[in-house]
C-alpha positions in Angstrom: 35.1 -16.6 10.0 31.8 -14.7 10.6 29.6 -14.4 7.6 26.1 -12.7 7.2 24.1 -13.1 4.1 20.9 -11.2 3.7 18.1 -11.7 1.3 14.5 -11.0 0.8 14.8 -7.2 -0.4 12.9 -5.8 -3.3 10.1 -3.3 -4.4 6.4 -3.1 -3.0 3.9 -0.5 -2.9 3.1 1.3 0.3 1.1 -0.9 2.6 2.7 -3.8 1.4 4.9 -6.6 3.3 8.4 -7.9 2.9 10.3 -10.3 5.1 14.2 -10.1 5.3 16.5 -13.1 6.2 20.0 -12.9 7.7 21.6 -16.1 7.5 24.6 -16.2 10.0 27.5 -18.4 10.0 30.9 -18.8 11.6 29.6 -18.1 15.2 27.7 -19.1 18.0 24.4 -16.4 17.8 24.2 -17.0 21.5 26.7 -14.9 22.2 25.7 -12.1 19.8 23.3 -9.5 19.2 22.0 -9.2 15.8 20.5 -5.9 14.5 18.8 -4.6 11.2 20.0 -1.5 10.2 19.0 0.8 7.2 20.5 3.6 5.2 18.5 6.0 2.9 20.1 8.3 0.4 21.8 11.2 2.0 21.0 10.0 5.6 23.0 8.3 8.2 22.7 4.7 9.1 20.3 3.8 11.8 19.3 0.9 13.7 15.8 -0.3 13.1 15.5 -3.4 15.2 18.2 -5.9 17.2 17.5 -9.1 19.0 19.7 -10.8 21.5 20.8 -14.0 20.6 21.2 -15.2 24.6 17.7 -14.4 25.6 15.6 -13.2 22.7 14.8 -9.6 23.9 14.1 -7.3 21.3 14.4 -3.5 20.4 12.8 -1.2 17.7 12.9 2.3 16.9 9.9 4.1 17.4 9.0 4.6 13.5 8.7 0.8 13.1 7.0 -0.3 16.3 4.1 -2.4 15.8 5.0 -2.9 12.1 8.1 -4.7 12.1 9.2 -8.0 14.1 12.5 -9.5 14.7 12.9 -13.1 15.2 15.3 -15.5 15.1 15.4 -19.5 14.2 17.8 -21.0 16.5 17.7 -24.3 13.8 18.7 -22.3 10.9 20.8 -19.6 12.6 19.0 -17.0 10.5 17.4 -14.0 12.1 14.2 -12.6 10.0 12.6 -8.9 9.9 9.2 -9.2 9.0 8.2 -5.6 7.6 4.4 -4.8 7.5 2.5 -1.6 6.4 5.6 -0.3 4.9 5.6 3.2 3.7 8.0 5.2 1.3 10.1 6.4 4.5 11.1 2.9 4.7 13.2 2.9 1.8 16.6 2.1 2.0 19.1 -0.4 2.0 19.0 -3.0 4.9 22.0 -4.2 6.3 22.4 -7.2 8.8 25.1 -7.0 11.7 26.5 -9.0 14.3 28.6 -8.0 17.4 29.0 -9.7 20.7 26.9 -8.9 23.7 28.2 -6.9 26.1 27.2 -5.5 29.7 25.4 -2.6 27.6 21.6 -2.9 27.4 20.4 -4.1 23.8 18.9 -0.7 23.6 22.3 0.7 23.8 24.4 -1.6 21.6 21.5 -1.3 18.7 22.0 2.4 18.6 25.8 2.3 17.8 26.6 1.0 14.6 30.3 1.7 15.1 30.1 -1.2 17.7 28.7 -4.0 15.4 32.1 -5.4 13.7 30.2 -7.6 11.0 28.0 -6.9 8.5 26.1 -8.2 5.6 26.5 -6.8 1.9 22.9 -5.2 2.3 19.7 -5.6 0.5 17.5 -2.6 -0.9 14.0 -2.2 0.0 11.9 0.3 -2.3 8.4 1.2 -1.0 6.2 3.3 -3.8 3.5 5.4 -3.1 
């Protein structure tokens, strides 16, 4: 049974940092893409970053490039999202999600939340100005 458990959310001031963790179990990460999505009140869920379990390729939306880093610890079956230089626009509930890799590019996969069949419970990130 696929299970994803997020942790690491919280409240920080603008310019601060947080690291989110997504502990995965019940499947082989090598065959999956792991994504971080976020959803702010009144806004659609958007893909923030993705990583391919097979080759480590990554994807970021433009608004977080240079500030966020996604990584994977193979030994712990955990994916991290290091978030630096946070600003109030980053405030949202962040979700970890998984889907099997396909012939589509990682970018295409990460832009389609409906394609992700497994989701974590979400963790709140609040950035104050």
